[in-house]
C-alpha positions as CSV (number, residue, x, y, z in Angstrom):
1,M,39.9,38.1,-1.6
2,Q,37.2,35.6,-0.4
3,A,35.7,36.3,3.0
4,R,36.4,33.7,5.7
5,V,33.4,31.6,6.4
6,I,32.9,30.6,10.1
7,P,30.4,27.8,10.7
8,S,27.8,28.0,13.4
9,A,28.4,25.8,16.4
10,T,26.0,22.8,16.2
11,K,26.2,19.1,17.1
12,D,26.6,18.5,13.4
13,T,29.4,21.0,12.6
14,L,31.5,20.6,15.8
15,I,34.6,18.4,15.3
16,V,35.3,16.3,18.4
17,P,38.2,13.9,19.0
18,K,38.8,10.5,20.5
19,L,40.5,11.2,23.8
20,R,44.2,10.7,23.9
21,K,45.5,8.3,26.5
22,G,48.6,8.5,28.7
23,I,49.2,12.3,28.4
24,D,47.7,15.4,29.9
25,S,46.0,16.9,26.8
26,K,44.5,20.2,27.6
27,L,41.1,21.2,26.1
28,V,40.7,25.0,25.5
29,F,37.8,27.1,24.3
30,K,39.5,30.3,23.0
31,R,36.9,33.0,23.0
32,I,37.0,35.9,20.5
33,H,34.4,38.6,20.9
34,N,32.9,40.7,18.2
35,P,29.7,42.9,18.1
36,A,27.6,40.3,16.2
37,F,28.5,37.0,17.8
38,F,31.3,35.1,19.6
39,E,34.0,33.4,17.6
40,V,35.3,30.3,19.5
41,E,38.3,28.3,18.6
42,I,38.4,24.8,20.2
43,I,41.9,23.4,20.8
44,Y,42.7,19.9,22.1
45,A,46.3,18.6,22.7
46,D,47.6,21.8,21.0
47,K,45.7,21.0,17.8
48,S,42.9,23.3,16.6
49,L,39.5,21.6,16.1
50,G,38.2,24.6,14.2
51,T,36.7,28.0,14.8
52,Y,32.9,28.4,15.2
53,Q,30.4,31.2,15.7
54,T,27.7,31.3,18.4
55,T,25.6,33.8,20.3
56,N,25.8,31.7,23.4
57,F,29.2,30.8,24.7
58,N,28.0,28.2,27.2
59,E,25.9,26.4,24.6
60,I,29.0,25.6,22.4
61,I,30.8,24.1,25.5
62,L,27.8,22.0,26.4
63,I,27.2,20.7,22.9
64,F,30.9,19.9,22.5
65,F,31.0,17.9,25.7
66,Q,27.8,16.1,24.9
67,K,29.1,15.1,21.5
68,L,32.5,14.2,23.0
69,S,30.8,11.9,25.5
70,K,28.9,10.1,22.8
71,I,32.0,9.6,20.6
72,N,34.0,8.3,23.6
73,N,31.3,6.0,25.0
74,G,30.7,8.2,28.0
75,A,27.6,9.0,30.0
76,I,26.0,11.9,28.0
77,E,23.1,12.2,30.4
78,G,25.3,13.6,33.2
79,V,27.3,16.1,31.2
80,Q,25.1,19.3,31.8
81,E,24.8,18.7,35.5
82,K,28.5,18.3,35.9
83,L,29.2,21.5,33.9
84,D,26.6,23.4,35.9
85,N,28.3,22.4,39.2
86,L,31.7,23.8,38.1
87,E,32.9,27.2,39.2
88,K,31.9,29.7,36.6
89,K,34.4,31.8,34.6
90,Y,33.8,35.6,34.8
91,H,34.9,37.5,31.6
92,M,34.7,40.8,33.4
93,D,35.2,41.9,37.1
94,K,33.1,39.6,39.2
95,K,31.9,42.4,41.5
96,F,30.7,44.4,38.5
97,I,28.8,41.4,37.1
98,D,27.2,40.5,40.5
99,Q,26.1,44.2,40.8
100,Q,24.5,44.0,37.3
101,L,22.6,40.8,38.3
102,S,21.4,42.5,41.5
103,N,20.3,45.6,39.5
104,A,18.3,43.4,37.1
105,E,16.0,42.5,40.0
106,Y,14.3,46.0,39.7
107,F,13.3,45.6,36.1
108,Q,10.1,44.0,34.9
109,N,12.0,41.8,32.4
110,K,14.5,40.8,35.0
111,E,14.8,37.1,34.0
112,L,15.7,38.1,30.4
113,L,18.2,40.6,31.6
114,K,19.8,38.1,33.9
115,E,20.0,35.6,31.0
116,Q,21.7,38.1,28.8
117,I,24.2,39.1,31.5
118,N,25.0,35.4,32.2
119,Q,25.3,34.7,28.4
120,N,27.7,37.6,27.7
121,Y,29.9,37.7,30.8
122,I,29.7,34.4,32.7
123,S,30.5,31.0,31.3
124,Y,31.6,27.5,32.1
125,P,35.4,27.2,32.5
126,I,37.3,27.7,29.3
127,E,40.2,25.3,30.0
128,Y,40.1,21.6,31.1
129,T,42.7,19.0,31.8
130,N,42.3,15.5,30.4
131,E,41.1,14.2,33.8
132,E,38.6,17.0,34.0
133,V,37.3,16.2,30.6
134,K,37.0,12.5,31.4
135,N,35.1,13.2,34.6
136,I,32.6,15.5,32.8
137,I,31.8,13.0,30.0
138,G,31.5,10.1,32.5
139,L,34.7,8.1,32.0
140,T,36.2,8.4,35.5
141,E,33.2,6.9,37.2
142,K,33.2,3.2,37.9
143,Q,33.0,1.8,34.4
144,N,30.7,-1.1,33.5
145,I,32.2,-4.1,31.6
146,I,31.3,-2.7,28.2
147,K,33.0,0.7,28.6
148,F,35.9,-1.0,30.5
149,T,36.5,-3.5,27.6
150,C,36.3,-0.9,24.9
151,D,38.8,1.3,26.8
152,K,41.2,-1.5,27.7
153,Y,41.4,-3.1,24.2
154,D,40.9,0.2,22.3
155,L,37.7,-1.0,20.7
156,R,34.8,0.9,19.2
157,L,31.4,-0.1,20.5
158,K,30.6,-1.5,17.1
159,D,33.7,-3.7,17.2
160,L,32.7,-5.2,20.5
161,A,29.1,-5.6,19.4
162,D,30.2,-7.5,16.2
163,A,32.5,-9.7,18.2
164,I,29.8,-10.9,20.6
165,G,27.0,-11.0,18.0
166,M,24.9,-8.1,19.1
167,K,23.5,-5.0,17.4
168,E,25.5,-1.8,18.2
169,T,22.3,0.0,19.2
170,S,21.5,-2.6,21.8
171,L,25.0,-2.7,23.3
172,R,25.0,1.1,23.5
173,A,21.7,1.1,25.4
174,F,23.2,-1.4,27.9
175,A,26.3,0.8,28.3
176,S,24.4,4.0,28.7
177,N,21.9,2.6,31.2
178,N,24.5,0.6,33.1
179,K,22.1,-2.3,33.2
180,I,23.8,-5.2,31.6
181,S,22.3,-8.7,31.4
182,K,24.3,-11.7,32.6
183,Q,24.2,-13.1,29.1
184,V,25.9,-10.0,27.7
185,E,28.4,-9.9,30.6
186,T,29.3,-13.6,30.0
187,A,29.8,-13.1,26.3
188,I,32.2,-10.2,26.9
189,E,34.1,-12.1,29.5
190,L,34.5,-15.1,27.0
191,Y,35.6,-12.7,24.3
192,T,38.3,-11.0,26.5
193,E,39.5,-14.3,27.8
194,N,40.0,-15.4,24.1
195,I,42.0,-12.2,23.5
196,E,44.2,-12.9,26.5
197,L,44.7,-16.5,25.5
198,K,45.8,-15.5,22.0
199,K,48.3,-13.1,23.5
200,E,49.7,-15.9,25.7
201,I,50.0,-18.3,22.8
202,E,51.9,-15.6,20.8
203,I,54.3,-15.1,23.7
204,L,54.9,-18.9,23.9
205,K,55.5,-19.1,20.2
206,S,57.9,-16.1,20.4
207,N,59.8,-17.7,23.3
208,K,60.1,-21.0,21.5
209,N,61.6,-19.3,18.5
210,T,64.3,-17.5,20.5
């Protein structure tokens, strides 16, 4: 029987989804501990996105959210700060862990010991609602016109860039920095007005035929 191969968790191997709209799709990091490394199964909307191995549980969560932010046109630069500000998940009794961290102060290699304790027993939360996910990756903040248009009309950034005659890389830079020129803003407004006008024409045609 062939042994099961579990890929290491990296930005290249992790599978991340486009966020689902209109439903509360929970994101779960299911942690399985073994002596050599952590096995982590990532589940979104009750569907497994794969099982990965890592020696640092927090790292897999951070990499996943950063990649998720990029795929969904979020604000990747704010992901780590938002995760760091969340209440941590203790995988053993909190008092015991706090005592271990306190005891580490008396050792010469205290910083290394603290890092190992945090890595093994304390992590970011392991379950997130859809709204929490959107907040972490920067989709619930006030959206600029690029992100708003992509979300409203279910467009990829490339689709919008092609529609207004821009390079995708340039439009992505505008979206990430939240610094959008008046020329780009006007082009997007004209594009969305055209979409809405076509919708109205289709409605008029439909009403005329009934």
